[in-house]
C-alpha positions in Angstrom: -61.3 35.2 69.4 -60.6 34.4 73.1 -57.4 35.6 74.6 -56.3 32.1 75.3 -56.2 29.6 72.4 -56.3 25.9 73.3 -54.9 23.4 70.9 -55.0 19.6 71.3 -52.1 17.9 69.5 -51.5 14.1 69.2 -48.2 12.6 68.0 -47.0 9.1 68.2 -43.5 7.9 67.3 -40.3 9.7 68.1 -40.2 11.4 64.7 -43.8 12.6 65.0 -43.0 13.9 68.5 -40.1 15.9 67.2 -42.1 17.3 64.2 -45.0 18.2 66.5 -42.7 19.9 69.0 -41.3 22.1 66.2 -44.8 22.9 65.1 -45.8 23.9 68.6 -42.8 26.2 68.9 -43.7 27.9 65.6 -47.4 28.3 66.6 -46.3 29.9 69.8 -44.6 32.6 67.8 -47.8 33.3 65.9 -50.1 32.8 68.9 -48.1 33.6 72.1 -51.1 32.9 74.4 -51.8 29.4 73.0 -52.0 26.5 75.4 -51.4 22.9 74.3 -52.5 19.6 75.6 -52.4 16.1 74.1 -50.5 12.9 73.4 -46.7 12.9 72.8 -43.3 12.2 74.1 -40.4 14.1 75.6 -40.1 16.7 72.8 -43.7 17.9 73.2 -43.4 17.9 77.0 -40.3 20.1 76.7 -42.4 22.6 74.7 -44.8 22.9 77.6 -47.5 20.6 76.2 -49.7 19.1 78.9 -49.3 15.4 78.2 -52.6 13.5 78.7 -51.0 10.2 77.7 -47.4 9.4 76.8 -47.1 8.2 73.2 -44.8 5.4 74.3 -47.8 3.5 75.8 -49.7 3.7 72.5 -47.1 3.4 69.7 -47.3 0.0 68.1 -47.3 -1.4 64.5 -49.4 -4.3 63.2 -52.8 -5.9 63.7 -51.7 -8.3 66.5 -49.6 -5.7 68.2 -52.4 -3.1 68.3 -54.7 -5.7 69.8 -52.4 -6.1 72.8 -52.6 -2.3 73.5 -56.3 -1.9 73.2 -57.0 -1.3 76.9 -54.5 1.6 76.9 -55.9 2.9 73.6 -59.4 3.0 74.9 -58.4 4.7 78.1 -56.4 7.3 76.2 -59.3 8.0 73.8 -61.6 8.3 76.8 -59.3 11.0 78.3 -59.0 12.8 75.0 -62.8 12.8 74.6 -63.1 14.3 78.1 -60.6 17.0 77.3 -62.5 17.8 74.1 -65.7 18.1 76.0 -64.4 20.1 79.0 -61.7 22.3 77.4 -63.1 22.9 73.9 -59.9 23.4 72.0 -60.1 25.7 69.0 -58.0 23.3 66.9 -57.0 19.6 67.0 -53.7 18.8 65.3 -53.0 15.2 64.4 -49.4 14.2 63.5 -49.1 10.9 61.5 -50.0 8.0 63.9 -53.1 7.1 61.8 -54.5 4.0 63.5 -54.9 6.1 66.7 -55.4 9.5 65.2 -58.4 8.5 63.1 -60.3 7.8 66.3 -59.2 11.1 67.7 -60.5 12.8 64.5 -63.9 11.1 65.0 -64.0 12.5 68.6 -63.0 16.0 67.4 -65.8 15.8 64.7 -68.3 14.9 67.4 -67.3 17.9 69.6 -67.1 20.2 66.5 -63.4 21.0 66.8 -61.6 21.6 63.4 -58.9 19.1 62.6 -55.6 19.8 60.9 -53.6 16.7 59.9 -49.8 17.3 59.8 -47.6 14.6 58.2 -49.9 12.4 56.2 -50.4 8.7 56.8 -49.2 6.8 53.8 -52.7 6.3 52.3 -51.2 6.8 48.8 -49.1 3.6 49.4 -51.6 1.3 51.0 -55.2 1.2 52.3 -56.1 4.0 49.9 -59.7 3.6 50.9 -58.9 5.6 54.1 -58.9 8.7 52.0 -62.7 8.7 52.4 -62.3 8.8 56.2 -59.9 11.6 55.9 -62.2 13.6 53.6 -65.0 13.2 56.1 -63.1 14.0 59.3 -60.2 16.3 58.4 -60.5 20.0 57.6 -57.0 20.5 56.2 -54.2 18.1 55.3 -50.7 19.6 55.7 -48.3 17.4 53.8 -44.5 17.2 53.7 -44.0 15.5 50.3 -45.0 17.3 47.1 -46.8 14.4 45.5 -49.1 14.0 48.5 -50.8 17.4 47.9 -51.8 16.4 44.4 -53.0 13.0 45.6 -55.3 14.5 48.1 -56.6 17.3 45.9 -57.6 14.8 43.2 -59.7 13.1 45.8 -61.4 16.3 47.1 -59.4 16.7 50.3 -58.0 20.3 51.0 -54.2 19.8 51.1 -51.2 22.1 51.3 -47.5 21.1 50.9 -45.2 22.8 53.3 -41.9 20.9 52.8 -40.2 18.4 55.1 -39.6 19.5 58.7 -36.3 17.5 58.9 -34.7 19.9 56.4 -35.0 22.8 58.8 -33.6 21.0 61.8 -30.4 19.5 60.5 -27.9 20.5 63.1 -24.4 21.8 62.2 -22.2 18.8 63.1 -18.6 18.6 64.1 -16.3 16.5 61.8 -16.9 12.8 61.6 -13.7 12.0 63.6 -14.8 14.3 66.4 -18.2 12.7 66.7 -16.7 9.2 66.8 -14.1 10.2 69.4 -16.8 11.8 71.6 -18.6 8.4 71.5 -15.5 6.5 72.4 -15.1 5.0 68.9 -12.1 4.9 66.6 -12.4 7.4 63.6 -10.0 5.1 61.6 -12.4 2.1 61.6 -15.2 1.3 59.3 -18.4 2.4 61.1 -22.0 1.1 60.6 -25.0 2.8 62.2 -27.9 0.5 63.4 -31.3 2.1 63.6 -33.9 -0.7 64.5 -36.9 1.7 65.0 -38.3 3.8 67.7 -41.0 1.5 69.1 -40.5 -1.4 71.5 -42.2 -3.8 69.1 -39.9 -2.8 66.2 -36.8 -3.2 68.3 -37.9 -6.7 69.4 -38.4 -7.7 65.8 -35.3 -6.1 64.3 -32.5 -5.7 66.8 -31.6 -9.4 67.4 -31.2 -10.0 63.7 -29.2 -6.8 63.3 -26.8 -7.9 66.2 -26.4 -11.3 64.7 -25.5 -9.8 61.4 -23.1 -7.4 63.1 -21.2 -10.5 64.4 -21.0 -11.9 60.9 -19.8 -8.6 59.5 -17.2 -8.3 62.2 -16.0 -11.8 61.4 -15.4 -10.7 57.7 -14.2 -7.2 58.4 -12.6 -7.3 61.9 -12.0 -3.5 62.1 -15.8 -2.7 61.8 -17.5 -0.8 64.7 -21.1 0.0 65.3 -23.2 2.9 66.7 -26.8 2.4 67.8 -28.7 5.7 68.4 -31.8 5.3 70.5 -34.9 7.3 69.9 -36.5 9.0 72.9 -39.4 6.6 72.8 -37.2 3.5 72.6 -36.9 1.4 75.8 -33.1 1.7 76.6 -33.2 -1.1 79.3 -34.6 -3.6 76.8 -32.0 -2.6 74.2 -29.2 -3.0 76.7 -30.4 -6.4 77.7 -30.5 -7.5 74.0 -27.0 -6.2 73.5 -25.7 -8.0 76.6 -27.5 -11.3 75.6 -25.6 -11.3 72.3 -22.4 -10.7 74.0 -21.7 -7.4 72.3 -20.9 -3.9 73.6 -18.1 -2.0 74.9 -15.3 -4.4 76.0 -17.5 -7.5 75.5 -15.5 -10.8 75.0 -16.2 -11.2 71.3 -14.7 -7.8 70.8 -17.6 -6.3 68.8 -17.4 -2.6 69.3 -20.9 -1.2 69.7 -21.8 2.1 71.2 -25.4 2.9 72.3 -26.1 6.7 72.3 -29.2 8.6 73.3 -30.9 10.3 70.3 -28.5 11.9 67.8 -29.7 9.7 64.9 -28.7 12.2 62.3 -25.2 12.6 63.8 -24.9 8.8 63.9 -25.9 8.5 60.3 -23.5 11.3 59.3 -20.6 9.7 61.1 -21.3 6.2 59.6 -19.9 4.8 56.4 -23.0 2.7 56.0 -26.3 2.3 57.8 -28.9 -0.3 58.5 -32.3 1.4 59.1 -35.8 0.3 59.8 -38.2 1.7 57.2 -39.6 5.0 58.3 -38.5 8.6 58.7 -35.0 7.6 59.5 -34.5 6.6 55.9 -35.1 10.2 54.9 -32.6 11.2 57.6 -30.1 8.8 56.0 -30.7 10.5 52.6 -30.1 13.9 54.1 -26.9 12.6 55.8 -25.8 11.3 52.4 -25.2 7.9 54.0 -25.6 4.7 51.9 -28.3 2.6 53.6 -29.9 -0.8 53.7 -33.6 -0.7 54.7 -35.0 -3.5 56.8 -38.4 -4.2 58.2 -40.4 -7.1 59.7 -44.0 -7.4 60.8 -46.0 -10.2 62.3 -46.9 -12.8 59.6 -50.6 -11.9 59.8 -50.0 -8.2 59.4 -47.6 -8.7 56.5 -50.1 -11.0 54.7 -52.8 -8.4 55.0 -50.5 -5.6 54.0 -49.4 -7.4 50.8 -53.0 -7.3 49.6 -53.2 -3.6 50.2 -49.9 -2.1 49.3 -49.9 -0.2 46.0 -46.3 1.0 45.7 -43.1 -0.7 44.4 -40.9 0.4 47.3 -41.4 0.5 51.0 -38.7 2.9 52.1 -39.6 6.6 51.9 -36.1 7.4 50.5 -36.7 5.0 47.6 -40.2 6.4 47.0 -38.8 9.9 46.7 -35.9 8.7 44.5 -38.4 6.8 42.2 -36.1 3.8 42.2 -34.6 1.1 44.5 -31.7 3.3 45.6 -31.4 1.7 49.0 -31.6 -2.1 49.1 -34.8 -3.4 51.0 -34.8 -6.5 53.1 -38.3 -7.1 54.2 -40.0 -9.8 56.2 -38.5 -13.3 55.4 -35.8 -11.7 53.3 -34.5 -9.9 56.4 -32.2 -12.4 58.2 -28.8 -12.0 59.8 -27.2 -13.8 56.9 -28.9 -11.8 54.2 -28.2 -8.6 55.9 -24.5 -9.4 56.4 -24.2 -10.5 52.8 -25.8 -7.2 51.6 -23.5 -5.1 53.8 -20.4 -7.0 52.6 -21.4 -6.8 49.0 -21.7 -3.0 49.3 -18.4 -2.6 51.1 -16.7 -4.6 48.4 -18.3 -2.6 45.5 -17.3 1.1 46.0 -19.0 1.9 42.7 -22.4 0.9 44.1 -21.8 3.1 47.2 -20.9 6.0 44.9 -24.0 5.5 42.8 -26.1 5.6 46.0 -24.5 8.9 47.0 -25.2 10.5 43.7 -28.9 9.3 43.8 -29.3 10.9 47.3 -29.0 14.3 45.8 -32.3 13.8 44.0 -34.0 13.0 47.2 -32.7 16.1 49.0 -33.9 18.3 46.1 -37.5 16.9 46.5 -37.8 17.7 50.2 -38.1 21.4 49.7 -36.3 24.2 51.6 -36.4 25.0 55.4 -39.5 26.6 57.0 -42.0 23.7 57.0 -43.0 24.2 60.7 -43.5 28.0 60.2 -45.7 27.4 57.1 -47.7 24.7 58.9 -48.1 27.1 61.9 -49.5 29.8 59.6 -52.1 27.3 58.3 -53.0 26.4 61.9 -53.5 30.1 62.8 -55.6 30.5 59.7 -57.9 27.6 60.7 -58.2 28.9 64.3 -58.9 32.5 63.1 -61.5 31.3 60.6 -63.3 28.9 63.0 -63.4 31.6 65.7 -64.9 34.1 63.2 -67.5 31.5 62.2 -68.4 30.9 65.9 -68.7 34.6 66.4 -71.3 34.8 63.6 -73.6 32.2 65.2 
């Protein structure tokens, strides 16, 4: 094995960037001379990964949205192909982000680089036919939910369950009152966390309706205040413009108290009495924070129509899938309006027994996420693949 190990890693959204960064840190402990390059955000860059393309330029959801980013996607793939050819990494690690990462896997296959997929795309939920692509292109699936390993093995794909990386990263937090005071909010007031998503396209589709709903909620419960944590990949300027357009914010004339904070999504969820969260990893964070949550999501009409034909699960939110029931209400597509969201929030506030039932159900979710150590276990698998492939090369 060469003294320097090169690893190409590709992550998309803010959550994937964070998971990938923790994995890189764990791999460095096993392979101190490893060098990393790839696609990611601030978290991967902070780990010393040489960023070929920033993930923020590629992270979109939906058929029409992807079409608008195709020039950037093609240029990024061209750069990745060049890196595979010139630098010959001993391993390619793909983190979620399937619509882009499947193309990276094809390039890796062409250049004979082994592929480890960490954080599975939700092929068990929709577009199950993509398992055939995974079986052809991926050497090892490293999954974070226990049911995923069995799903893949039944279909002939080598898979190992390592637990959820969020469990190992929950920071010790100060008391709720201290968090709110640090953000300039009143600990005595009812607090709602708003998490519209980490991509610009998600924020454009979700945040305006969330802000309109916030105005309606404020009208019914005047003491309500809101906290909006922004992911590292979220465009802060766009969010601030939206907030200003709706006449909300600190000291705004309608008096809607809303604080934008950088990152700290778990802290915001922990400090909130209730959360409104775009479907995704943040719903798992909400479960770990034991915060009652309403899940929202909206796609373009074309993407949603196609998705309805392909989805094979009863629930969209990951927290609900893990619970095995509709623990968190889901307002999707046309059901997600300012009025319906405000009604759902107010109905929960006025029914403490529903909130308590949610909290009890959250314990089941936490138990199914496994203990800490997911990144270390995934790093050991990466080392095993690298060592095995290097030994195979040495035999040729």
